C-alpha positions as CSV (number, residue, x, y, z in Angstrom):
1,M,21.0,-41.6,-47.9
2,E,22.8,-43.5,-50.8
3,K,24.2,-45.6,-48.0
4,G,21.0,-46.5,-46.3
5,H,21.5,-44.2,-43.3
6,L,18.2,-42.4,-43.5
7,E,17.9,-41.7,-39.9
8,N,20.9,-39.7,-39.9
9,A,20.0,-37.9,-43.0
10,Q,16.4,-37.1,-41.8
11,N,18.3,-35.8,-38.7
12,S,20.5,-33.6,-40.8
13,L,17.4,-32.3,-42.8
14,D,16.0,-31.3,-39.5
15,K,18.9,-29.5,-38.6
16,V,19.1,-27.3,-41.8
17,R,15.7,-26.8,-41.5
18,L,16.1,-25.2,-38.1
19,L,18.9,-23.2,-39.4
20,V,17.5,-21.8,-42.3
21,T,14.5,-20.7,-40.2
22,K,16.9,-18.8,-37.8
23,I,18.5,-17.4,-40.6
24,S,15.2,-16.0,-42.2
25,R,14.4,-14.6,-38.4
26,I,17.7,-12.7,-38.4
27,T,17.5,-11.5,-41.8
28,K,13.9,-10.0,-41.0
29,H,15.5,-8.3,-38.2
30,L,18.4,-7.0,-40.1
31,K,15.9,-5.7,-42.7
32,A,13.6,-3.9,-40.0
33,F,16.8,-2.0,-38.6
34,A,17.8,-1.3,-41.8
35,R,14.7,0.5,-42.7
36,V,14.8,4.1,-42.1
37,A,13.5,4.9,-38.6
38,G,10.1,7.0,-38.9
39,T,9.7,10.1,-36.4
40,E,6.0,10.0,-35.9
41,L,5.0,8.3,-32.3
42,T,2.1,5.5,-32.9
43,P,0.9,2.7,-30.3
44,V,3.6,0.0,-30.4
45,C,2.8,-3.4,-28.7
46,L,5.5,-3.6,-26.1
47,D,5.6,-7.4,-25.8
48,T,6.4,-8.1,-29.6
49,V,9.2,-5.5,-29.3
50,I,10.6,-6.8,-26.2
51,K,10.2,-10.8,-27.7
52,E,11.9,-9.5,-31.3
53,A,15.1,-8.1,-29.3
54,I,15.5,-11.3,-27.2
55,E,14.9,-13.2,-30.4
56,L,17.5,-11.3,-32.2
57,M,20.1,-11.6,-29.1
58,S,19.1,-15.5,-28.5
59,N,22.7,-16.5,-29.6
60,Q,24.5,-14.2,-27.6
61,I,22.4,-15.1,-24.3
62,I,23.0,-18.7,-25.0
63,E,26.8,-18.6,-25.7
64,Q,27.2,-16.8,-22.6
65,G,25.6,-18.7,-20.3
66,C,22.7,-16.4,-19.4
67,I,19.6,-17.4,-17.8
68,L,17.0,-15.1,-19.3
69,Y,13.7,-14.3,-17.0
70,Y,11.0,-12.6,-19.0
71,Q,7.4,-13.2,-18.7
72,A,4.7,-11.3,-20.7
73,N,2.3,-10.2,-18.1
74,H,0.7,-7.6,-20.5
75,P,0.7,-9.0,-23.8
76,T,-1.8,-6.4,-25.2
77,L,0.1,-3.4,-23.6
78,F,1.0,-0.7,-26.2
79,V,3.2,2.1,-25.7
80,L,3.8,5.6,-27.5
81,A,7.0,5.1,-29.4
82,E,8.5,3.9,-32.6
83,P,8.9,0.1,-33.2
84,I,12.3,-0.2,-35.0
85,R,14.1,2.5,-32.6
86,L,12.3,1.1,-29.6
87,E,13.9,-2.5,-30.5
88,Q,17.1,-0.9,-30.7
89,V,17.0,0.5,-27.5
90,M,16.0,-2.8,-26.2
91,V,18.9,-4.5,-28.2
92,N,21.4,-2.4,-26.8
93,L,20.1,-2.8,-23.0
94,I,20.1,-6.6,-23.5
95,S,23.5,-6.4,-25.5
96,N,25.0,-4.2,-22.6
97,A,23.6,-6.7,-19.9
98,I,25.2,-9.7,-21.5
99,D,28.6,-7.9,-21.7
100,A,28.3,-7.2,-18.0
101,L,27.6,-10.7,-17.4
102,S,30.6,-12.3,-19.1
103,S,32.9,-12.5,-16.0
104,A,29.9,-12.9,-13.4
105,P,29.7,-15.9,-11.3
106,T,25.7,-16.0,-11.6
107,K,24.2,-14.7,-15.2
108,H,20.6,-13.6,-14.8
109,L,19.1,-11.5,-17.2
110,T,15.9,-10.4,-16.1
111,I,13.5,-8.3,-17.9
112,E,10.2,-6.7,-16.6
113,V,7.3,-4.6,-17.4
114,H,5.3,-2.4,-15.2
115,Q,2.2,-0.2,-15.5
116,Q,1.1,2.7,-13.4
117,K,-1.7,4.5,-14.9
118,N,-0.2,5.9,-18.0
119,L,3.3,5.1,-17.3
120,V,4.8,2.3,-18.3
121,T,8.2,1.0,-17.1
122,I,10.3,-1.6,-18.4
123,D,13.2,-2.9,-16.0
124,V,16.4,-4.7,-17.6
125,T,18.4,-5.9,-14.5
126,D,21.5,-8.1,-14.7
127,T,24.0,-9.8,-12.3
128,G,26.9,-8.6,-13.9
129,I,30.2,-6.5,-12.7
130,G,28.0,-3.2,-12.0
131,I,29.0,0.2,-12.7
132,E,31.0,2.3,-10.2
133,E,29.5,5.3,-8.4
134,K,31.9,7.8,-10.0
135,N,30.7,6.6,-13.6
136,L,27.1,6.4,-13.2
137,E,26.6,10.1,-14.0
138,H,28.5,9.8,-17.1
139,I,27.2,6.5,-18.2
140,F,24.7,8.1,-20.9
141,D,27.4,10.6,-22.2
142,P,28.6,9.8,-25.8
143,F,32.2,7.4,-25.7
144,V,31.7,6.5,-22.4
145,T,32.1,2.4,-22.0
146,Q,33.2,0.0,-19.6
147,K,34.3,-2.5,-22.2
148,E,37.8,-3.4,-23.4
149,V,39.3,-1.1,-26.2
150,G,37.9,-2.2,-29.5
151,Q,34.8,-3.8,-27.8
152,G,32.6,-0.9,-28.1
153,L,32.4,2.7,-28.8
154,G,30.5,3.8,-25.8
155,L,27.5,5.4,-28.0
156,G,24.8,2.7,-27.4
157,L,23.6,4.2,-24.1
158,S,24.0,7.6,-25.6
159,I,21.9,7.0,-28.5
160,S,19.2,4.9,-26.3
161,Y,19.0,8.2,-24.3
162,N,18.2,10.1,-27.1
163,I,15.7,7.7,-28.7
164,V,13.8,7.7,-25.2
165,Q,13.8,11.3,-24.9
166,D,12.4,11.2,-28.6
167,F,9.5,9.1,-27.2
168,G,8.8,11.4,-24.2
169,G,10.3,9.0,-21.9
170,Q,13.3,8.5,-19.4
171,I,16.2,5.7,-18.8
172,K,17.5,5.5,-15.5
173,V,20.0,3.3,-14.1
174,L,20.6,1.8,-10.6
175,S,23.9,-0.2,-9.9
176,T,26.2,-1.7,-7.6
177,P,29.7,-2.5,-8.5
178,D,29.8,-6.5,-8.2
179,K,26.4,-6.9,-8.0
180,G,24.7,-5.6,-11.0
181,S,22.8,-3.0,-12.6
182,R,19.2,-2.1,-13.7
183,F,18.2,0.0,-16.5
184,T,14.7,1.4,-16.3
185,L,12.7,2.8,-19.5
186,E,10.1,4.9,-18.8
187,L,7.4,5.2,-21.5
188,N,3.9,6.6,-22.1
189,K,1.1,4.4,-22.2
190,A,-0.5,4.2,-25.5
191,E,-4.4,3.7,-26.2
192,K,-4.6,0.9,-29.1
């Protein structure tokens, strides 16, 4: 500003403002994760949880060059869950999909929500490396991972499986090596 470069100074201030806003959002998410999760199931707005999980993972999505498809077709759909733990499941599924896309030629990540009477399904689909058939039956076991040594403990899917079971739901997987994977959450619809 002292040199009279007001436009450069304004651009820098705009960047600082955006970064501070991003830091604020990340801190909000971290504080939510740090809270002790409740055990009582309540109606949870699914769209809100998915959008917060996407926001939390947005840097990794961008850095990996992924194309994310998510359309909020059901913005008022509620499921019976616990919001912090459901977001933890969504973050884990998105994170795993991003990891699976790291060496894929096409990097598409799709999140779809479907409603069938009292059942809600959430599909998280990637065009990544896929999972070999022999590993599918153990994918939800603790310490099972396809990641390189030091890149993960293999607990994320096991924890997610148990959380979804606590909600009275199910988590399933379909996968084809070198084509991708689809993880499906089945949760009970909740009345608001």
